[in-house]
N, C-alpha and C positions, 0 to 999 in steps of 0.2 A: 861074152861079156854079162856077169852075172845080172838077174833082173832088179830092179829098181825097188827098194823096200820103201813103202809109203812113211813117211815122216809126219809124225803129228804134227799139228800148229794149234794156235789159240783155240780154235773151234773144236777139232777132233782129238785133242788131249783128253784121256778119261779123267773124270771129275775127281778121282783120288789116285794117288801116286801108288803104283803097284809095289814098292819095296816099303816105303814107310807108313803108308796107310794115311798121310796128312791129304788135305784137301788142296785141289789144285785151284787157286784163284788167281784169275787174270785182271788186273787192274787196268780200268779205262780212265778214272778220273781221281787224281790224287788229292789227298787231304789239304784244305786251305784254298782250293781252287775254286773260281767262280765260273770257270768253263767247264761245261759237260761234255764229255767225249763218249763216243760210241764205237765199238767195233764195227766196220762195214765188211761182212763176210764175202762179199762179190770181190771188194777190190783188196782185201786184205791189209786194210789200212784202218787207223783210228780217225773219225769224222767227227768236226766239232758239230754236237748237237744243239747246243744253246748255251745262253750266258746268264747266269743268275743276277739278280739286282744287285747293286752296292749292298755292302752289310752282310751278305749271304754267302756262305761258302759250304763245301763239303765236309763234315767234321772229321771223318777218316777216309781211307782209299777207299774206292768204290768201284766195283767191278762185275765180274760175272764167272760163273762155274762152267767150264768148258764140257761140251758133249751133253748139256742139257737143253730142255726145252720147256718152259713153263705154260701157262694157261694162255698169257698173252702173246705167245709166240716167238718170245725172245728166251735166250738163255737165262737161267735163274740168276738173279741178282745177290751180291754178297758185299755186305760193307767189313772191311778189314781192318782191325784195331792193330796199330804198328807204331813204334818208338818214333819214326821219321817217316814223312811221305815216300813212296816209290815213284815210280815213272809210268806213264801210259805205255801199255804192253807187256809191264814186268809180271813175271810169273810167281806167285808168292805162296810158298807151300804154308798152311795154315790150318790151325786147329778149330773144328766146329764147335762153337758155343751153343747154337741155337737159332730159334727163327721167330721174328716177329710176323704173325699171321696178319693179313691184311685184306681187304677188299678196296679195289680201286674203281671208282666211276670215272669212264671217259667222258670226253667232251659230247659225244653223241648220246650220252646216258646209259650206254651199256655198262654192266658191272661185272669184274672178273678178279679173280684171286690172284694178288700180286705181292707174295710174300717177300720178306727181306731175311736172308740169311746174315747171320752174325758170326764172324770168326776173328782169330787173332793169329798173326804172323808167327809161325813156329819159333821164329828165333828172337821174338819180342822180349826184351829185359823187363819193361814197365808192367807187361801183362803174363808174365812167365807163370804165375800162380792161378790164373783164371782158365778155368776147365768147362763152366757152364755160364748161361745168363744169369743165374742166382748168384755168382761170384761178382757181377758188377753192381754199382751202387743203382737204387731204384732212380734215382735224379740222372745219372747218364742215361739210362733206357728211356725215360721220358723226355730227355733232350734228344735222342735219335729219333724217335717216332715224331716229335714235334718238327724236326727237320724235314721228314718225309712228307708230313701234312703240310707244311708250309711249301715246300719244293713243287707239290702237285698243285697245290691251291695257284700259285705263280702261273702255274701251266695250263690253268682252266679245268683241272680234274680235281677228284677229292679223293683222299686216302684215308682209309679208316682202320686204324689197327684193331684186331679182333682177338688177341691173345698173344703170349709169349711162352713158346715151348723150349725144351731143351734139346741137347745133341742128337738124341736117338730120334725124335720126331724130324729134325732137320736133314737127317741122313736119309731117312725114309722118303721125303720130299724130293731129295736129289736122286734117290733111286728111281723114283716114279717119273720124273722128268727125264731120267736118261733113257728110260722105255719108251717114253713119250717122243722123243728125238728120234729113237732108232724106227720105232712105227711111222713117222713122218717121213722119214728117209726112204724106207722100203716102198712107199707108195708111188 
């Protein structure tokens, strides 16, 4: 019997597709949802992490980039602009637009970098011409930042956007987070 080949999963999948070069984005929480889901690596399931108050919901699909580990110890976050919501666990091939850089103050007072990658689904019709954050309206970017500020405030944290960078900077952050994850796993 031939040896079993390791199959990638939501955590071990490479951050970029080898053939197309598109970003692999795994959706945790869909657009319009008040429920916040998070992938539980140990269980291999999506777990309810919290519920937003009435009137608040995720503006777009939200998830993570596999095989990455950010400064906060979690995979890098990604907000994916799509024509319609997907579902928790859906792998969305996406085009990286950029990153909203941010500092997050935890309840205990510690401050860490917790950037938000912004991408658009590769097959999006609504956003097919969008290639960078600069192609989005400033109003939409302000609203996205406001969502993350409000979301964290509700959770007793503060989220302070510090900049908006393009796809090159976002890709470098992913490459750094991929190396960080490999180094953590090697220990």
